[in-house]
N, CA, C and O atoms as CSV, one atom per row, in Angstrom:
chain,resi,resn,atom,element,x,y,z
A,1,MET,N,N,-4.972,24.938,-36.764
A,1,MET,CA,C,-5.931,24.027,-36.149
A,1,MET,C,C,-7.162,24.821,-35.767
A,1,MET,O,O,-7.069,25.867,-35.125
A,2,SER,N,N,-8.291,24.323,-36.161
A,2,SER,CA,C,-9.533,25.010,-35.781
A,2,SER,C,C,-10.003,24.491,-34.430
A,2,SER,O,O,-9.523,23.466,-33.945
A,3,THR,N,N,-10.944,25.209,-33.829
A,3,THR,CA,C,-11.446,24.815,-32.518
A,3,THR,C,C,-12.087,23.442,-32.568
A,3,THR,O,O,-12.004,22.691,-31.596
A,4,SER,N,N,-12.720,23.100,-33.666
A,4,SER,CA,C,-13.364,21.792,-33.757
A,4,SER,C,C,-12.356,20.654,-33.856
A,4,SER,O,O,-12.696,19.506,-33.571
A,5,ASP,N,N,-11.119,20.954,-34.256
A,5,ASP,CA,C,-10.053,19.941,-34.333
A,5,ASP,C,C,-9.351,19.699,-33.003
A,5,ASP,O,O,-8.655,18.697,-32.847
A,6,ALA,N,N,-9.523,20.589,-32.057
A,6,ALA,CA,C,-8.822,20.503,-30.775
A,6,ALA,C,C,-9.362,19.329,-29.965
A,6,ALA,O,O,-10.543,18.989,-30.036
A,7,HIS,N,N,-8.474,18.729,-29.205
A,7,HIS,CA,C,-8.860,17.599,-28.330
A,7,HIS,C,C,-8.440,17.971,-26.909
A,7,HIS,O,O,-7.289,18.336,-26.671
A,8,LEU,N,N,-9.362,17.877,-25.988
A,8,LEU,CA,C,-9.105,18.230,-24.608
A,8,LEU,C,C,-8.891,16.961,-23.778
A,8,LEU,O,O,-9.772,16.102,-23.732
A,9,HIS,N,N,-7.753,16.836,-23.136
A,9,HIS,CA,C,-7.440,15.702,-22.258
A,9,HIS,C,C,-7.874,15.990,-20.844
A,9,HIS,O,O,-7.977,17.144,-20.428
A,10,ASP,N,N,-8.129,14.911,-20.100
A,10,ASP,CA,C,-8.421,15.082,-18.669
A,10,ASP,C,C,-7.159,15.486,-17.905
A,10,ASP,O,O,-7.223,16.203,-16.906
A,11,LEU,N,N,-6.007,15.009,-18.396
A,11,LEU,CA,C,-4.743,15.266,-17.697
A,11,LEU,C,C,-3.601,15.266,-18.705
A,11,LEU,O,O,-3.597,14.469,-19.644
A,12,ALA,N,N,-2.640,16.152,-18.513
A,12,ALA,CA,C,-1.407,16.159,-19.325
A,12,ALA,C,C,-0.212,16.168,-18.391
A,12,ALA,O,O,-0.086,17.056,-17.547
A,13,GLY,N,N,0.654,15.199,-18.534
A,13,GLY,CA,C,1.858,15.116,-17.727
A,13,GLY,C,C,3.056,15.577,-18.552
A,13,GLY,O,O,3.262,15.110,-19.672
A,14,ILE,N,N,3.841,16.490,-17.997
A,14,ILE,CA,C,5.014,17.025,-18.683
A,14,ILE,C,C,6.255,16.356,-18.088
A,14,ILE,O,O,6.536,16.522,-16.901
A,15,GLY,N,N,6.986,15.615,-18.887
A,15,GLY,CA,C,8.135,14.855,-18.434
A,15,GLY,C,C,7.665,13.513,-17.912
A,15,GLY,O,O,6.567,13.388,-17.370
A,16,PHE,N,N,8.525,12.498,-18.085
A,16,PHE,CA,C,8.127,11.176,-17.643
A,16,PHE,C,C,9.107,10.681,-16.568
A,16,PHE,O,O,9.719,9.620,-16.693
A,17,GLY,N,N,9.229,11.486,-15.520
A,17,GLY,CA,C,10.074,11.128,-14.396
A,17,GLY,C,C,9.326,10.216,-13.421
A,17,GLY,O,O,8.247,9.722,-13.749
A,18,PRO,N,N,9.871,9.990,-12.248
A,18,PRO,CA,C,9.267,9.078,-11.274
A,18,PRO,C,C,7.833,9.442,-10.866
A,18,PRO,O,O,6.990,8.559,-10.710
A,19,SER,N,N,7.562,10.723,-10.697
A,19,SER,CA,C,6.206,11.099,-10.256
A,19,SER,C,C,5.161,10.862,-11.354
A,19,SER,O,O,4.071,10.365,-11.072
A,20,ASN,N,N,5.486,11.211,-12.585
A,20,ASN,CA,C,4.502,10.969,-13.659
A,20,ASN,C,C,4.421,9.487,-13.997
A,20,ASN,O,O,3.371,9.026,-14.445
A,21,LEU,N,N,5.477,8.737,-13.800
A,21,LEU,CA,C,5.413,7.268,-13.981
A,21,LEU,C,C,4.459,6.679,-12.973
A,21,LEU,O,O,3.621,5.851,-13.330
A,22,ALA,N,N,4.566,7.093,-11.694
A,22,ALA,CA,C,3.662,6.645,-10.647
A,22,ALA,C,C,2.228,7.071,-10.940
A,22,ALA,O,O,1.296,6.305,-10.698
A,23,LEU,N,N,2.041,8.285,-11.457
A,23,LEU,CA,C,0.722,8.756,-11.813
A,23,LEU,C,C,0.125,7.911,-12.948
A,23,LEU,O,O,-1.057,7.569,-12.912
A,24,ALA,N,N,0.932,7.582,-13.939
A,24,ALA,CA,C,0.446,6.751,-15.057
A,24,ALA,C,C,-0.002,5.386,-14.550
A,24,ALA,O,O,-1.018,4.860,-15.005
A,25,ILE,N,N,0.736,4.815,-13.623
A,25,ILE,CA,C,0.368,3.513,-13.052
A,25,ILE,C,C,-0.935,3.638,-12.258
A,25,ILE,O,O,-1.815,2.785,-12.378
A,26,ALA,N,N,-1.063,4.673,-11.463
A,26,ALA,CA,C,-2.286,4.887,-10.672
A,26,ALA,C,C,-3.476,5.088,-11.589
A,26,ALA,O,O,-4.550,4.555,-11.309
A,27,LEU,N,N,-3.330,5.830,-12.664
A,27,LEU,CA,C,-4.437,6.034,-13.597
A,27,LEU,C,C,-4.838,4.748,-14.251
A,27,LEU,O,O,-6.023,4.510,-14.485
A,28,ARG,N,N,-3.867,3.908,-14.553
A,28,ARG,CA,C,-4.158,2.610,-15.204
A,28,ARG,C,C,-4.984,1.701,-14.258
A,28,ARG,O,O,-5.789,0.889,-14.714
A,29,GLU,N,N,-4.772,1.852,-12.960
A,29,GLU,CA,C,-5.455,1.016,-11.966
A,29,GLU,C,C,-6.850,1.532,-11.584
A,29,GLU,O,O,-7.571,0.862,-10.845
A,30,LEU,N,N,-7.234,2.714,-12.081
A,30,LEU,CA,C,-8.547,3.256,-11.777
A,30,LEU,C,C,-9.647,2.391,-12.394
A,30,LEU,O,O,-9.415,1.676,-13.368
A,31,ASP,N,N,-10.824,2.466,-11.824
A,31,ASP,CA,C,-11.978,1.721,-12.351
A,31,ASP,C,C,-12.685,2.476,-13.480
A,31,ASP,O,O,-13.641,1.963,-14.062
A,32,ARG,N,N,-12.226,3.675,-13.790
A,32,ARG,CA,C,-12.847,4.443,-14.870
A,32,ARG,C,C,-11.766,4.969,-15.808
A,32,ARG,O,O,-10.641,5.214,-15.372
A,33,PRO,N,N,-12.085,5.144,-17.073
A,33,PRO,CA,C,-11.082,5.629,-18.009
A,33,PRO,C,C,-10.765,7.091,-17.808
A,33,PRO,O,O,-11.660,7.892,-17.538
A,34,VAL,N,N,-9.495,7.448,-17.938
A,34,VAL,CA,C,-9.050,8.837,-17.874
A,34,VAL,C,C,-8.255,9.111,-19.154
A,34,VAL,O,O,-7.345,8.358,-19.500
A,35,ASP,N,N,-8.596,10.163,-19.830
A,35,ASP,CA,C,-7.880,10.524,-21.052
A,35,ASP,C,C,-6.665,11.357,-20.693
A,35,ASP,O,O,-6.760,12.565,-20.480
A,36,ALA,N,N,-5.514,10.685,-20.628
A,36,ALA,CA,C,-4.275,11.339,-20.197
A,36,ALA,C,C,-3.254,11.279,-21.340
A,36,ALA,O,O,-3.258,10.361,-22.161
A,37,ASP,N,N,-2.393,12.278,-21.359
A,37,ASP,CA,C,-1.305,12.308,-22.344
A,37,ASP,C,C,-0.044,12.760,-21.606
A,37,ASP,O,O,-0.062,13.727,-20.845
A,38,PHE,N,N,1.041,12.039,-21.849
A,38,PHE,CA,C,2.320,12.378,-21.217
A,38,PHE,C,C,3.298,12.802,-22.291
A,38,PHE,O,O,3.443,12.117,-23.304
A,39,LEU,N,N,3.964,13.914,-22.087
A,39,LEU,CA,C,4.879,14.478,-23.057
A,39,LEU,C,C,6.298,14.405,-22.509
A,39,LEU,O,O,6.560,14.846,-21.390
A,40,GLU,N,N,7.213,13.847,-23.296
A,40,GLU,CA,C,8.610,13.726,-22.881
A,40,GLU,C,C,9.510,14.137,-24.058
A,40,GLU,O,O,9.270,13.722,-25.192
A,41,LYS,N,N,10.525,14.935,-23.797
A,41,LYS,CA,C,11.358,15.402,-24.875
A,41,LYS,C,C,12.328,14.332,-25.403
A,41,LYS,O,O,12.728,14.366,-26.567
A,42,GLN,N,N,12.699,13.382,-24.530
A,42,GLN,CA,C,13.610,12.303,-24.934
A,42,GLN,C,C,12.795,11.207,-25.620
A,42,GLN,O,O,11.711,10.855,-25.155
A,43,GLN,N,N,13.310,10.671,-26.717
A,43,GLN,CA,C,12.606,9.592,-27.413
A,43,GLN,C,C,12.798,8.262,-26.717
A,43,GLN,O,O,11.941,7.384,-26.816
A,44,ARG,N,N,13.913,8.096,-26.011
A,44,ARG,CA,C,14.144,6.877,-25.252
A,44,ARG,C,C,15.142,7.144,-24.163
A,44,ARG,O,O,15.830,8.165,-24.184
A,45,PHE,N,N,15.236,6.239,-23.205
A,45,PHE,CA,C,16.138,6.386,-22.059
A,45,PHE,C,C,17.213,5.296,-22.094
A,45,PHE,O,O,16.921,4.127,-22.346
A,46,GLU,N,N,18.421,5.688,-21.846
A,46,GLU,CA,C,19.552,4.741,-21.803
A,46,GLU,C,C,19.763,4.245,-20.399
A,46,GLU,O,O,19.444,4.957,-19.448
A,47,GLN,N,N,20.289,3.046,-20.231
A,47,GLN,CA,C,20.563,2.516,-18.907
A,47,GLN,C,C,21.953,2.892,-18.456
A,47,GLN,O,O,22.364,2.529,-17.354
């Protein structure tokens, strides 16, 4: 990957537990867009 191909996010969340879920909701409710990316190793969660 070259430097020109890199994309810089405003925020990166590692894991999608309760705190990052709350953060994602808070970011969605902001009046301005935030470029966020959340990374989770599990593809889905079982009940």
